[in-house]
C-alpha positions as CSV (number, residue, x, y, z in Angstrom):
1,X,173.6,83.4,89.6
2,X,170.5,85.6,89.8
3,X,167.2,83.7,89.7
4,X,164.4,85.1,87.6
5,X,161.5,86.3,89.7
6,X,158.5,84.1,89.3
7,X,155.1,84.6,91.1
8,X,151.5,85.5,90.4
9,X,152.5,88.9,89.0
10,X,155.7,88.4,87.1
11,X,156.7,87.3,84.5
12,X,153.8,88.3,82.1
13,X,151.6,85.6,80.7
14,X,153.1,84.1,77.6
15,X,152.4,81.3,75.1
16,X,153.8,78.0,76.3
17,X,155.0,77.2,72.8
18,X,156.6,80.4,71.3
19,X,156.8,82.4,74.6
20,X,155.2,85.4,72.9
21,X,153.7,87.8,75.5
22,X,149.9,87.6,75.8
23,X,148.3,91.0,75.7
24,X,145.4,92.1,77.9
25,X,142.9,91.8,75.1
26,X,144.1,88.2,74.5
27,X,143.7,87.4,78.2
28,X,140.0,87.9,78.8
29,X,138.6,84.7,80.4
30,X,136.7,82.5,77.9
31,X,136.1,85.3,75.4
32,X,139.7,85.6,74.2
33,X,140.0,81.8,73.7
34,X,136.9,81.8,71.6
35,X,137.9,84.8,69.5
36,X,141.3,83.3,68.9
37,X,139.8,80.0,67.9
38,X,141.8,78.2,70.6
39,X,145.1,79.1,69.1
40,X,148.0,81.4,69.9
41,X,147.8,84.8,68.1
42,X,151.6,84.6,67.3
43,X,152.5,81.0,66.4
44,X,149.0,79.6,65.9
45,X,149.7,76.6,68.1
46,X,146.6,75.1,69.8
47,X,145.8,76.4,73.3
48,X,144.7,73.7,75.6
49,X,140.9,73.6,76.3
50,X,141.9,73.3,79.9
51,X,142.3,77.0,80.2
52,X,138.8,78.0,79.3
53,X,137.4,75.1,81.3
54,X,139.2,76.3,84.4
55,X,138.0,79.8,83.7
56,X,134.4,78.6,83.3
57,X,134.7,76.6,86.6
58,X,136.0,79.7,88.4
59,X,133.2,81.8,87.0
60,X,130.6,79.2,88.0
61,X,131.9,79.0,91.6
62,X,132.0,82.7,91.8
63,X,128.4,83.0,90.7
64,X,127.3,80.4,93.1
65,X,129.0,82.2,96.0
66,X,127.4,85.5,95.0
67,X,124.0,83.8,94.8
68,X,124.5,82.2,98.2
69,X,125.7,85.2,100.2
70,X,124.3,88.2,98.2
71,X,125.9,91.6,98.2
72,X,128.4,92.3,101.0
73,X,131.7,91.3,102.6
74,X,130.8,87.6,103.1
75,X,130.3,87.2,99.4
76,X,133.6,88.9,98.6
77,X,135.4,86.8,101.1
78,X,133.8,83.6,99.7
79,X,134.9,84.6,96.2
80,X,138.5,85.2,97.3
81,X,138.5,81.8,99.1
82,X,137.1,80.1,96.0
83,X,139.7,81.6,93.7
84,X,142.5,80.5,95.9
85,X,141.1,77.0,96.2
86,X,140.8,76.6,92.4
87,X,144.4,77.7,91.9
88,X,145.7,75.4,94.6
89,X,143.7,72.5,93.3
90,X,145.2,72.5,89.8
91,X,148.7,73.4,91.0
92,X,148.6,70.3,93.3
93,X,147.2,68.1,90.5
94,X,150.0,69.1,88.2
95,X,153.0,69.3,90.6
96,X,151.8,67.7,93.9
97,X,152.7,71.0,95.5
98,X,150.7,73.5,97.6
99,X,153.0,76.6,97.5
100,X,153.5,78.8,100.5
101,X,153.0,81.8,98.3
102,X,149.3,80.8,98.2
103,X,148.6,78.8,101.4
104,X,150.1,81.3,103.8
105,X,148.4,84.4,102.5
106,X,145.2,82.4,102.5
107,X,145.7,81.5,106.1
108,X,146.4,85.1,107.2
109,X,143.5,86.3,105.0
110,X,141.1,84.0,106.8
111,X,142.2,85.3,110.2
112,X,141.9,88.9,109.0
113,X,138.4,88.4,107.6
114,X,137.3,86.8,110.9
115,X,137.8,90.2,112.6
116,X,134.6,91.2,111.0
117,X,133.1,87.8,111.4
118,X,129.8,86.6,112.8
119,X,128.7,86.5,116.4
120,X,130.5,83.8,118.4
121,X,128.9,80.4,118.1
122,X,126.6,81.2,115.2
123,X,128.6,79.1,112.6
124,X,127.8,81.8,110.0
125,X,130.5,82.8,107.4
126,X,132.9,84.3,108.1
127,X,133.4,82.9,111.6
128,X,134.2,84.9,114.7
129,X,137.9,85.5,115.5
130,X,138.0,82.9,118.3
131,X,136.6,80.1,116.0
132,X,139.0,81.2,113.3
133,X,142.1,81.1,115.4
134,X,141.2,77.8,117.0
135,X,140.4,76.5,113.5
136,X,143.8,77.5,112.1
137,X,145.6,75.9,115.0
138,X,143.5,72.7,115.1
139,X,143.7,72.3,111.3
140,X,147.5,72.4,111.2
141,X,148.1,70.4,114.4
142,X,145.7,67.6,113.5
143,X,147.2,66.8,110.1
144,X,150.7,67.4,111.4
145,X,150.0,64.7,114.1
146,X,148.5,62.3,111.5
147,X,151.5,62.8,109.3
148,X,154.0,61.9,112.0
149,X,152.0,59.0,113.4
150,X,151.8,57.5,109.9
151,X,155.5,58.1,109.2
152,X,156.5,56.5,112.5
153,X,154.3,53.4,111.9
154,X,155.1,52.9,108.2
155,X,158.3,54.8,107.5
156,X,156.5,56.6,104.7
157,X,155.1,60.1,104.2
158,X,151.4,60.1,103.7
159,X,151.0,63.7,102.8
160,X,153.0,66.9,102.5
161,X,153.4,70.0,104.7
162,X,151.3,72.0,102.2
163,X,148.3,69.9,103.2
164,X,148.7,71.0,106.8
165,X,148.8,74.7,105.8
166,X,145.8,74.4,103.5
167,X,143.8,72.7,106.3
168,X,144.9,75.4,108.7
169,X,143.8,78.1,106.2
170,X,140.4,76.4,105.8
171,X,140.1,76.3,109.6
172,X,140.8,80.1,109.7
173,X,138.2,80.9,107.0
174,X,135.5,78.5,108.1
175,X,136.0,78.0,111.9
176,X,137.0,75.0,113.9
177,X,133.4,73.7,113.8
178,X,133.7,72.8,110.1
179,X,136.9,70.8,110.4
180,X,135.5,67.4,111.3
181,X,133.0,67.2,108.5
182,X,135.5,68.8,106.1
183,X,138.2,66.2,106.7
184,X,135.6,63.4,106.6
185,X,134.4,64.5,103.2
186,X,137.9,65.0,101.8
187,X,139.1,61.6,103.1
188,X,136.1,59.6,101.8
189,X,136.0,61.2,98.4
190,X,139.8,61.1,98.2
191,X,139.8,57.4,99.0
192,X,137.1,56.6,96.4
193,X,138.6,58.7,93.6
194,X,142.1,57.4,94.4
195,X,141.0,53.7,94.1
196,X,139.3,54.5,90.8
197,X,142.3,56.4,89.4
198,X,144.7,53.6,90.4
199,X,142.5,50.9,89.0
200,X,142.0,52.8,85.7
201,X,145.7,53.6,85.3
202,X,146.7,50.1,86.6
203,X,149.0,51.5,89.2
204,X,149.8,50.2,92.7
205,X,149.0,51.8,96.1
206,X,152.4,53.3,96.4
207,X,151.6,55.8,93.6
208,X,151.2,59.3,95.2
209,X,147.9,61.1,94.8
210,X,147.5,64.7,95.7
211,X,145.2,65.3,98.7
212,X,145.0,69.1,98.3
213,X,142.2,69.0,95.6
214,X,140.0,67.0,98.0
215,X,140.6,69.3,100.9
216,X,139.9,72.3,98.6
217,X,136.7,70.7,97.2
218,X,135.5,69.8,100.7
219,X,136.3,73.3,101.9
220,X,134.2,74.9,99.2
221,X,131.3,72.5,100.1
222,X,131.6,73.6,103.7
223,X,131.7,77.3,102.7
224,X,128.4,76.8,100.9
225,X,126.5,74.3,103.1
226,X,128.7,74.0,106.2
227,X,126.1,75.0,108.9
228,X,123.5,72.6,107.5
229,X,126.0,69.7,107.4
230,X,127.3,70.4,110.9
231,X,123.8,70.5,112.2
232,X,123.0,67.3,110.4
233,X,125.9,65.3,111.8
234,X,125.4,66.7,115.3
235,X,121.8,65.6,115.2
236,X,122.8,62.1,113.9
237,X,125.3,61.7,116.8
238,X,123.1,63.0,119.5
239,X,119.8,61.4,118.6
240,X,118.5,58.9,121.1
């Protein structure tokens, strides 16, 4: 049996209800949803408000990156990273999956961008190639180690392999210097949000909660304010 090809390019966007193809004029972010009144042009079924909200979020993050980095390659790189992180976040929320078709290109893209990165040791974005390569290796190996230690102690899987790859990709894009504060932010926020979600839904601790969104959010924070945060925690740890 031949499986239908399914990726970011094919098949074409279609209405989830009637499967009618969505034309280019009906697929303009935010604008088309407003013009169509939040309904499919063919079957008139309501289109979830989630679509324009995610489009608005992506636009806001893109504008913030452009404002932060100005005109040039760092801004373009930051935008691409932001777009990938938004896509990975909502895929993981829905399916608890971080697909290789996104995490691996993101990893290789970070290594490639670092070829035109900053001077070694500057912590500017994008990082130098040495910091990027070490960041990719350290990101993957660190979570891989935590995963296997947790499984050997509890017999349970605390995270998925996609989390390793996403952390490695963030290490490639941001440099190894950003990994410690990044994982600390993701872990703390993830723990707090997880406790709240489980309490509201009245579920037990065995209920799985996707960790990818917290990694992605922390990664974006480090993209925008990483050097300041790194300098802050280094000062905190080294003060007399």
